[in-house]
N, C-alpha and C positions, 0 to 999 in steps of 0.2 A: 461541792459536797466534801466534807472532811471524812476521809476513810479511816481515820484514827490509826494510821500505820506508823506514826512517829514513835521511835524507840523500839520498833519490831525489827527482828533480824530475818533475812531471807537468803536462801541458796537457790540459784537458778542454773540448771544444767543447760548446756548449749547456748550460753549467754553472750557469745561474742558476735553473733549475727542473726539476722532473720527474726523469727518470732521470739526466741529467747532473749535477744538483745532488747526488743521492744518491751517485753515484760519487765526485764531488769530495770530499764530506764524509767518505766512508769512507776514501779515500786520505789525507786530511789527518789523520784519527784515527789512522791507522797510521804517521804520522810523516813522510809525504812533504810536500814544498813544492809547492803546487798553484796553477796559474793557471787561472782559468775565463774562458770567452769567451761573450758574449751580445750581441745587438743592443739588448736592453732595458737601458739603463744604470741605471735605477732598481732593477730586479730584480737586476741584477748587483751593485750596491753593497750591497743588503740581504743577498744571499746571502754575499758576501764578508765582511761584518761578522759574520754568524751562524756561518760555518764556518772563518774564519781563512785563507781562500784569497785569492789576489791577483786583482783584477779586471782584465779586458782587453776593452774594447769592440771588436766587430768583426762584419762581415756576410759570412758564408761564401758568399752568393750572388753576390758580386762576383768576377770573374775574377782569379786569382792570390792571393786572400785567404788561402787555406790556408797557403801558404808565408810570406806576410808576417806572419801571426799567430804562426807558429812562431818566426820571427826576433825578433819583439817579445817573445814570452814568454821566450825565452832571455836577452834583455836584462834583463827584470824579475827573472828568477831568478839572473842573473849566472852562468849555466852552461847547458850544452845540456839539452835535454829528454830525459829517460830514458824516460818513459811518455807515449805519445800516445793519447788517447781521442777518436776522431772520432764525432760525434753531431750530426746535423742533423735538422731537422723534416721530416716527410713531405711530398711534393708533393700538390697538390690531387687530389680524387677526380675520376673521369670514365671514360667508356668509351673504347675505341680510336677510334671514329668521331667522338667529341666532343672529342678532344684534338688541338690543332693543333701545328704545328712550333715555335711560340714556347714552348708549354708543355713540350714535350719538351726544348728547349734549356735552359730555366730549370731543369727537374728534373735534367738532366745536370750542369749546373754545381753545383747545390746538393748533390746526392747523390754524384756521381762525381768531378768534378774537384777539389772541395774536399778530398776524401779523398786523391786522387792527389798534389795539390800539397803537402799537409802531410806526407805520408809521404816524398816526395822530399826535403823540407827537413830532416827529422829523421834520415834514414838516414846521412849522412856521419859525424855525431858518434857515433851508435850503433855504427857499424862500427869507428870509431877506439877507442871505449871497450870494445868486445867485449861489449856488454850493451844490451838495449833491449826495450821492450814496446810493441806496436802493437795496440790494441783498437778494433774498428769496431763501434759500436752500429748495428744495422740493424733487421730485423723478421722475424717469422715468414713474412711475405710473400715473403721471399727463397727459401723452400723450398716453400711452398704458396701459389699465387696467391690473393689475396683479391678478392672481387667489387668492381668499380668502382674498382680501384686500378691501372690499366694501367701508369702511369708507374712507380710503386713496384714493382710485380710484375716489370716488365722490367729496370729498372736494378739493383735489389737482388740479383736472381739473378746477373746478370753480375758484380756487385761481389764476390760470394763466389768466383767463378772467379779474379778478379784477385788477391784476397787469398791464396788458396791457392797460386797460382803464386809470388807474392812470398815466402811463407813458406818455400818450398823454396830460393829463391835466397839467403836471409839466415840460415838456421838455423845454419850453421857459424860465423857471426859472433856467436853468442850472442843473437840477436834472435828473439823469437817474435811471430807474427802470428795473431790470432784474431778471429772475429766473434761477437758476442753478439746473439741474436735474442729480443727481448722479445715476450711475448704481451700480453694485456690486463692492464694494470697500473694501480693506483690512483693516477693522476696528475691534475693539474689539466686536462690535455688531455682525458682520458677523461671527466672531469666536464663539461667544456664540450660534449662530444659526446653527453651523456646516457647514457653507459655506466657501469653500476654493478653491484654484486653481484646485484641483483634482476633486471636485464635480461640479464646475460652469465653470471653464476655457474652456472646450470643447464647451460650449454653447455661448461663447462670441467670435466674430470675431477676437479680439486681442489675444485670447487664454489665458487670465489671468484676475484676478481681478485688478482693478485700485488701485493706491496708494493714500492716502489722500493728499500727497504733490502735485500730479498731478491735483487734483481737486482744491486745494488751489491756485495754480498758476493762474488759470482762474479767481478765485474770486478776487485776488489781482489786476489783470489787469483790470477787470471791475470796480474795485473801484478807479482806477487811473484817472488822468487827460487825459492820452492818449486815454482812452475809452469814451471820452465825446460825441461821435456821435453814440454810441451803446446803444439803449434803447428799451424797450418793447419786449425784446427777451426772449425766453425760450431755454436755451442751455444745451444739454445733454453732460455729461462726462461719457461715458459708454462703451468705447472700441468697439463701433459699434453695441451694443446690440439692440437698437431700430430699428424696421423695417420701421417705418413711415418716410415720407419725411419731 
């Protein structure tokens, strides 16, 4: 299937590893020119060399970084960003009572404001071009709160409301806005946490962790011209883990 991404430009946050890397690689294979962002410059360079993407170092936890990175990526690409993929690491674990104001503020900047800032920066060009794709990589915690993840549970659920609202405002301009909700996926992060098929597989209807490439396939399709009538959705890629309808 030709996703008609040749000539399109993309910016992928968190693109040096895990789900972000898989998405960036898939978009590049489909012919898009891709800029990847990461704080880890060594991993960034390694991924760029392996995938043919353009590296851009940046820290989305800094105020205003989302917009600054969009502008920097446009300069690297020598054109506006057609496809924006927001993807940031999850905030630390903790209960409500153990989470102080500083942790909430840091989580809000990383998860929420980096998304808002970057979207605000890409919208003018997308509207002018009458075409754009905004994909927010979030978590199944956005739909079903997970134990010990109070910041993630709270902010990610609200983010879905914001994205759905935005999707209605920009649909007539040829811009789609969708959220992707990964479940337990076979990434380095899961390995660091000791999560594997033996520990988590029996709890997932599919019987195993997902692979990053399976998640990236959905992202690439939603970024394509063929997905022009899909917007305002929050789609889980979780092997059937979520119980909600």
